C-alpha positions as CSV (number, residue, x, y, z in Angstrom):
1,M,116.1,-4.8,-107.7
2,K,113.5,-2.5,-109.1
3,L,110.9,-5.2,-109.1
4,S,111.5,-6.0,-105.4
5,V,111.1,-2.3,-104.6
6,V,107.8,-2.1,-106.5
7,I,106.5,-5.3,-104.7
8,I,107.4,-3.8,-101.3
9,F,105.8,-0.5,-102.2
10,C,102.7,-2.1,-103.5
11,S,102.4,-4.4,-100.4
12,L,102.6,-1.3,-98.2
13,V,100.0,0.6,-100.2
14,L,97.7,-2.4,-100.5
15,G,98.2,-3.5,-96.9
16,V,99.6,-6.9,-97.6
17,S,101.0,-8.4,-94.4
18,T,104.1,-10.6,-94.3
19,Q,101.8,-13.6,-94.1
20,G,100.0,-12.5,-97.3
21,W,103.1,-12.3,-99.4
22,G,102.6,-15.8,-100.8
23,M,99.0,-15.0,-101.8
24,F,100.0,-11.7,-103.3
25,L,102.7,-13.2,-105.4
26,R,100.5,-16.1,-106.4
27,E,97.7,-13.6,-107.5
28,A,100.3,-11.6,-109.5
29,G,101.5,-14.8,-111.2
30,H,98.0,-15.8,-112.1
31,G,97.3,-12.3,-113.4
32,A,100.4,-12.3,-115.6
33,R,99.2,-15.7,-116.9
34,D,95.8,-14.2,-117.7
35,M,97.4,-11.4,-119.7
36,W,99.6,-13.9,-121.5
37,R,96.5,-16.0,-122.4
38,A,94.8,-12.9,-123.8
39,Y,97.9,-12.1,-125.9
40,S,98.1,-15.7,-127.2
41,D,94.4,-15.5,-128.1
42,M,94.9,-12.3,-129.9
43,R,97.7,-13.8,-132.0
44,E,95.6,-16.9,-132.7
45,A,92.5,-14.8,-133.7
46,N,94.6,-12.6,-136.0
47,Y,91.7,-10.2,-136.2
48,I,92.2,-6.6,-137.3
49,G,91.1,-4.1,-134.7
50,A,90.8,-6.6,-131.9
51,D,94.0,-5.6,-130.0
52,K,92.2,-3.2,-127.6
53,Y,89.6,-5.9,-126.7
54,F,92.3,-8.5,-125.9
55,H,94.3,-6.1,-123.9
56,A,91.3,-5.0,-121.9
57,R,90.2,-8.7,-121.4
58,G,93.7,-9.6,-120.1
59,N,93.7,-6.7,-117.7
60,Y,90.1,-7.4,-116.5
61,D,90.7,-11.1,-115.9
62,A,94.0,-10.4,-114.1
63,A,92.4,-7.8,-111.9
64,Q,89.7,-10.2,-110.8
65,R,92.5,-12.2,-109.1
66,G,92.8,-9.8,-106.2
67,P,95.4,-7.2,-105.2
68,G,98.3,-9.1,-106.7
69,G,96.4,-9.5,-110.0
70,A,95.4,-5.9,-110.0
71,W,99.0,-4.9,-109.4
72,A,100.1,-7.1,-112.3
73,A,97.5,-5.7,-114.7
74,K,97.5,-2.0,-113.8
75,V,93.8,-2.0,-114.7
76,I,93.1,0.2,-117.7
77,S,89.3,0.6,-117.3
78,G,87.8,-1.6,-114.6
79,K,84.8,-2.1,-116.9
80,D,83.6,-5.0,-119.1
81,P,86.1,-5.6,-121.9
82,N,83.3,-6.4,-124.3
83,R,82.9,-2.7,-125.0
84,F,86.1,-3.0,-127.1
85,R,84.9,-6.2,-128.9
86,P,85.0,-5.6,-132.6
87,A,82.0,-6.8,-134.7
88,G,82.6,-10.2,-136.2
89,L,85.1,-11.5,-133.7
90,P,84.4,-15.2,-133.2
91,D,82.6,-16.1,-130.0
92,K,85.5,-18.4,-129.0
93,Y,87.3,-15.2,-127.8
């Protein structure tokens, strides 16, 4: 119930029309997947001090999806996540 109230509120704030619901929800789903991918990469890297970077990267990627992704991410900075990148983290991430 709370999720539906939040979605309706966000749609009113962001100006999502009834025809745009599908797009909004799709963007939110993709944004959530971006954050999950960043979390999985963080676990795989197992690198001390990299958690802020992966969190910022997940939020940044999700926010690039549009209003739905930004809603899902609750953008923490809106800037490039590489500013949190620890020295020595492999280029793969």
